[in-house]
C-alpha positions, 0 to 999 in steps of 0.5 A, a space after each residue: 915602621 915610620 913615625 910622623 910626630 909633631 911637637 904637640 903629638 910627642 907631648 901627648 905620647 908622654 902620658 902614662 898610658 903610653 909610658 907603661 910597659 907592654 910586657 904585662 899586657 902582652 902576657 894577658 894577650 898571649 893567654 887570651 890567644 890560647 883560650 878555649 873560646 877561640 875557634 880553630 879558624 880564629 886561631 889560624 888567622 893569628 899569623 896573618 892578623 898579628 894581634 900582639 904586634 898590632 896592639 902593641 903598635 897602637 899602644 894598648 895597655 891592660 889598664 885602659 878603657 877601650 871601645 871596639 867599634 863594630 866588633 863583627 864576629 868578635 875575633 878581636 873581642 876575644 882578645 881585648 876584653 880579657 886583657 883589660 878585664 881586671 884593670 880596665 874596661 872593654 866596651 863594644 859599640 854598634 853592630 854588636 849582636 854577633 860578638 855578644 853572642 860569641 862571648 855571652 856567659 863565657 869565663 872572662 867576659 863578665 865585665 863586657 859592656 855594650 854601648 851605642 845601642 841606638 845607632 842605626 846602620 843600614 844600606 840606602 836603596 841603590 847604594 853599595 855601602 852602608 850608612 851610620 846614624 849616631 850621635 855618640 858612643 855613649 862613652 867619655 874619656 876612653 883611652 882607645 877606640 879601635 875598629 878593624 876592617 870596617 871603614 870601607 863598609 860605609 858611605 861618606 856620611 857613615 864614615 863621618 859619623 864614625 870618626 866624630 863619635 870616636 873623637 867624642 868618646 876619647 879623652 885628650 891623648 886618646 888613640 883612634 886605631 884603624 885598620 882596613 884593606 888597601 885600595 889604590 889612591 884615588 882609584 874609582 870604586 868598582 865591584 872588585 875594590 868596594 871592600 878596600 879603602 884609600 888610606 890617603 882619603 881615610 887620613 884626610 877624613 879622620 883628620 877632619 874630625 879633629 884627630 892628629 895623625 901619629 904613626 902608621 905601620 907596615 905590619 900588614 903590608 903585602 907585596 903580592 896583593 896587587 890591589 886588583 881583586 875583591 878581598 874575599 876572592 880565594 887568591 886574596 883572602 887572608 893575604 890582603 894588604 892592609 893599612 894600619 894607622 894610629 891617630 890621637 885626639 889632641 
């Protein structure tokens, strides 16, 4: 793991959100990982997704206000929401129907809030990618916005909307935590790599929204992923190389 810190970013990292010890948060995550609400298939993915190490890298603490952007089926929702339930607040934003259904009425998820319901996600005719129309996430002064393996799904306008909405939602010093499948730098898009994304381009775009690049992790580096095949192929699925990058709002 390498650290890329400017003097300004280093000052930001001295805030109480980062200074707090991770042990209590880790204990709550471990409890959430053992909960009955998780399916067998979800548990099987723990070894590959490394949620505790990933969330420690991003700086998650149990007293944070966090937004999970595009929560999908709720895999991370089932870990994040119980962890911050007592001291913090969990929001899910945009494309929340499956995650809502997965946790609705379940113990420990009574304080989950949904936001940005007015956002429009759709695929323009003839496009391989979705676009996103939204002004904001309906949250301000959040400590962290997280999105996992969603960045690749959107066209340039949709990604811009995501990044700008995350920036507006965060307080100064807040973290934008992004993970996605790796595409080779500057490689043309085709049917095999369309669900991958160039991390260099992601950094460029997210910095253009106003964020500062703080750090990256090799937690999800996979030497044997040749970056050639569609991430859903049997030979690749569950073993894709993923970039894991941490940004901060100045």
